[in-house]
C-alpha positions as CSV (number, residue, x, y, z in Angstrom):
1,M,-23.2,15.4,17.7
2,A,-23.4,15.5,21.5
3,I,-26.3,14.9,23.9
4,V,-26.8,17.9,26.2
5,Q,-28.5,17.4,29.6
6,N,-29.2,21.1,30.2
7,P,-28.8,23.2,27.1
8,I,-27.5,26.6,28.0
9,T,-29.9,28.3,25.7
10,G,-33.0,26.9,27.4
11,R,-34.8,26.5,24.1
12,T,-35.6,23.7,21.7
13,K,-33.3,25.0,19.0
14,K,-30.8,27.8,19.2
15,K,-27.4,28.8,17.7
16,F,-24.6,29.8,20.1
17,G,-21.4,30.8,18.3
18,T,-20.5,27.8,16.2
19,A,-22.7,25.4,18.3
20,V,-26.3,24.6,17.3
21,F,-28.5,23.2,20.1
22,S,-31.7,21.3,19.2
23,K,-34.0,18.6,20.5
24,Q,-34.1,15.3,18.6
25,F,-36.1,12.2,19.6
26,G,-36.7,13.9,23.0
27,K,-33.1,14.5,23.7
28,N,-31.2,17.8,23.8
29,T,-28.4,17.7,21.2
30,M,-25.5,19.9,20.1
31,R,-23.6,20.0,16.9
32,T,-21.1,22.4,15.4
33,K,-21.6,24.3,12.2
34,P,-19.2,23.3,9.4
35,I,-16.3,25.6,8.9
36,E,-16.3,27.3,5.5
37,V,-13.2,26.9,3.5
38,R,-12.6,30.1,1.5
39,N,-10.3,28.5,-1.0
40,P,-10.6,24.8,-1.3
41,K,-8.2,24.6,-4.2
42,T,-4.9,26.0,-2.9
43,L,-1.7,24.8,-4.4
44,L,-0.9,22.7,-1.3
45,Q,-4.3,21.0,-1.5
46,K,-3.9,20.3,-5.2
47,Q,-0.5,18.8,-4.5
48,Q,-1.8,16.6,-1.7
49,R,-4.8,15.4,-3.7
50,S,-2.6,14.7,-6.8
51,K,-0.2,12.6,-4.7
52,F,-3.1,10.7,-3.0
53,T,-4.7,10.0,-6.3
54,L,-1.5,8.6,-7.8
55,M,-1.0,6.3,-4.8
56,V,-4.6,5.1,-4.8
57,E,-4.3,4.2,-8.5
58,L,-1.1,2.3,-7.9
59,S,-2.6,0.4,-4.9
60,R,-5.6,-0.7,-6.8
61,M,-3.3,-2.9,-9.0
62,F,-2.4,-5.2,-6.1
63,L,-4.8,-4.6,-3.2
64,G,-5.0,-8.3,-2.3
65,F,-1.2,-8.3,-2.0
66,I,-1.3,-5.2,0.2
67,R,-3.9,-6.8,2.5
68,I,-1.5,-9.6,3.2
69,G,1.7,-7.6,3.1
70,F,0.6,-5.0,5.6
71,K,-1.5,-7.2,7.9
72,Q,1.1,-7.5,10.6
73,V,1.7,-3.8,11.0
74,S,-1.9,-2.7,10.7
75,T,-3.0,-2.9,14.3
76,S,-4.7,0.5,14.5
77,M,-5.6,1.2,10.8
78,S,-6.5,-0.7,7.6
79,Q,-3.8,-2.4,5.5
80,F,-4.5,0.2,2.8
81,N,-3.9,3.1,5.1
82,S,-0.7,1.5,6.4
83,F,0.5,1.1,2.8
84,M,-0.3,4.8,2.1
85,K,1.3,6.0,5.3
86,T,4.5,4.0,4.6
87,N,4.9,5.2,1.0
88,I,3.2,8.4,0.1
89,Y,5.9,10.7,1.5
90,D,8.9,8.8,0.1
91,V,8.1,7.3,-3.3
92,I,6.6,10.3,-5.1
93,T,9.0,12.4,-7.1
94,G,8.7,15.4,-9.4
95,T,6.8,18.6,-9.1
96,Y,3.1,19.3,-9.4
97,P,1.3,18.4,-11.6
98,N,4.0,16.1,-13.0
99,Y,4.4,13.5,-10.2
100,S,5.8,10.0,-10.7
101,I,6.5,6.9,-8.6
102,D,10.1,6.0,-7.6
103,F,9.7,2.3,-7.7
104,T,13.1,1.7,-6.1
105,K,11.7,3.1,-2.8
106,L,8.2,1.5,-3.0
107,I,7.5,-0.8,0.0
108,V,4.9,-3.5,-0.9
109,T,5.1,-5.5,2.3
110,K,6.1,-4.5,5.8
111,G,6.8,-6.5,8.9
112,T,9.3,-8.1,11.3
113,L,10.1,-11.4,9.6
114,T,13.6,-11.8,8.2
115,G,13.7,-10.7,4.6
116,A,15.3,-11.8,1.4
117,D,19.0,-12.3,1.1
118,E,20.9,-11.6,-2.2
119,G,17.7,-11.5,-4.3
120,I,18.1,-11.0,-8.1
121,V,15.7,-10.9,-11.0
122,T,16.3,-11.7,-14.7
123,A,14.2,-11.4,-17.8
124,E,14.1,-14.8,-19.6
125,A,13.0,-15.8,-23.1
126,G,9.3,-16.7,-23.4
127,H,8.2,-13.5,-21.5
128,K,9.3,-15.1,-18.2
129,V,10.7,-13.5,-15.1
130,S,13.2,-15.5,-13.0
131,F,13.6,-14.8,-9.3
132,A,16.6,-16.1,-7.3
133,W,17.6,-15.7,-3.6
134,T,19.8,-17.2,-1.0
135,D,18.1,-19.6,1.4
136,N,18.9,-17.8,4.7
137,T,16.9,-20.2,6.8
138,G,18.1,-20.0,10.4
139,T,19.0,-16.3,10.2
140,G,16.9,-14.4,12.6
141,D,13.4,-15.9,12.5
142,A,13.7,-17.1,8.9
143,Q,12.2,-20.6,8.4
144,A,12.5,-22.9,5.4
145,T,8.7,-23.0,5.1
146,D,8.2,-19.3,4.8
147,K,6.2,-18.5,1.6
148,A,7.9,-16.4,-1.1
149,M,5.8,-13.3,-2.0
150,Q,6.6,-12.3,-5.6
151,L,5.2,-9.2,-7.3
152,I,5.8,-7.9,-10.8
153,I,4.3,-4.4,-11.6
154,N,3.6,-3.3,-15.1
155,Y,2.8,0.3,-14.3
156,D,2.2,1.4,-17.9
157,K,-0.4,-1.3,-18.4
158,G,-1.9,-0.9,-14.9
159,A,-1.5,-4.6,-14.2
160,V,0.5,-7.0,-12.1
161,V,1.6,-10.7,-11.9
162,Q,2.0,-12.1,-8.4
163,D,2.4,-15.3,-6.5
164,T,2.3,-15.9,-2.7
165,T,1.7,-19.6,-2.5
166,N,3.9,-21.7,-4.8
167,K,7.5,-21.2,-3.5
168,T,9.2,-21.2,-0.2
169,R,12.3,-19.6,1.2
170,A,14.1,-22.9,0.9
171,D,13.4,-23.2,-2.8
172,G,15.8,-20.3,-3.6
173,S,14.3,-19.6,-7.0
174,S,11.1,-19.1,-9.0
175,Q,9.9,-18.3,-12.4
176,L,6.7,-16.5,-13.4
177,T,5.3,-16.0,-16.9
178,V,3.8,-12.7,-17.8
179,P,1.4,-11.9,-20.6
180,L,2.8,-11.9,-24.1
181,S,1.5,-8.4,-24.6
182,W,4.1,-7.2,-22.0
183,V,7.0,-7.9,-24.3
184,G,9.0,-4.7,-24.6
185,D,7.5,-3.3,-21.4
186,Q,9.5,-2.3,-18.3
187,V,8.3,-4.0,-15.1
188,H,9.3,-3.5,-11.5
189,V,9.9,-6.6,-9.4
190,Y,9.7,-7.2,-5.6
191,L,10.3,-10.1,-3.3
192,S,9.3,-10.8,0.3
193,F,8.4,-13.6,2.6
194,M,5.6,-14.5,5.0
195,T,5.0,-17.3,7.4
196,P,2.7,-20.1,6.3
197,A,-0.1,-18.6,8.6
198,A,0.5,-15.2,7.0
199,D,0.7,-13.6,10.5
200,R,4.2,-12.3,10.0
201,V,5.8,-10.8,6.9
202,A,9.1,-9.3,5.9
203,D,9.9,-5.9,4.6
204,S,9.9,-6.2,0.8
205,T,13.0,-6.1,-1.3
206,F,13.1,-4.2,-4.6
207,L,14.9,-6.6,-7.0
208,G,15.1,-4.3,-10.0
209,T,13.4,-3.0,-13.2
210,I,13.7,-5.2,-16.2
211,T,12.4,-5.3,-19.8
212,I,10.2,-8.3,-20.8
213,V,11.6,-10.2,-23.7
214,V,9.9,-12.4,-26.3
C-alpha cells in the first residue's frame, strides 16, 4: 500500500485500472487489486509445491544443525532459506509425484572454512557409528580446535543423531550411538567443521550410507 499526496481520481475512494485509491486515517492511499489465478493447480505448480514440501519435511529433522551450518552464508536471508536455495534444485530426483532425496548430493553445512580430509564412516556393533578423518590442521585455515559437526540422518524414521561439541579436527575420530530401534535401518552420514565461535563453517562432506548393526 502506498500513500498518495494527490490522488488522480480526486475522490475518497475510487478504482482506476488495477489500482484502488482510498482515504485511511486521513491519508490518501493506493493499493493494487490481487491478480486472479485462473488455474492455481497447474502441473508445474504441483511439482514445485511437492519438491518444497519434501525439502521442508527433511529440514525439520535437523533445523538446529542448519541454523549453525548455514549461518556464515546467510547474510541476506535466513539459514533455512539458504539451505533450501542450496539444495532444492540439486538433491531431488524422480518424477512427479514420486520424488525422492539424493542424499549423496545433500549439503548440510556451507561456508569457507577448510573441510574434512579423507573422511570415512563405519557401522559398528552395538548400534554405533564410527567417524574417522585425517587431521588436516594447517591446511588453508584449518585449526586443530575446529569443532567436528557430525550428522546421521535416518530418513525412514524421520530422526537424526548429531554432535557439534564433543570432538575437534585434531581428534581425528569419533563414535556416536544411535537408538537400538535403528538396527537394520539405512542412515546417511555427514561430517563438517566449524570454528569454536561458530562464525565460520566448512562445506559438508557426505561420508556414506550405512546399515546400523546390533
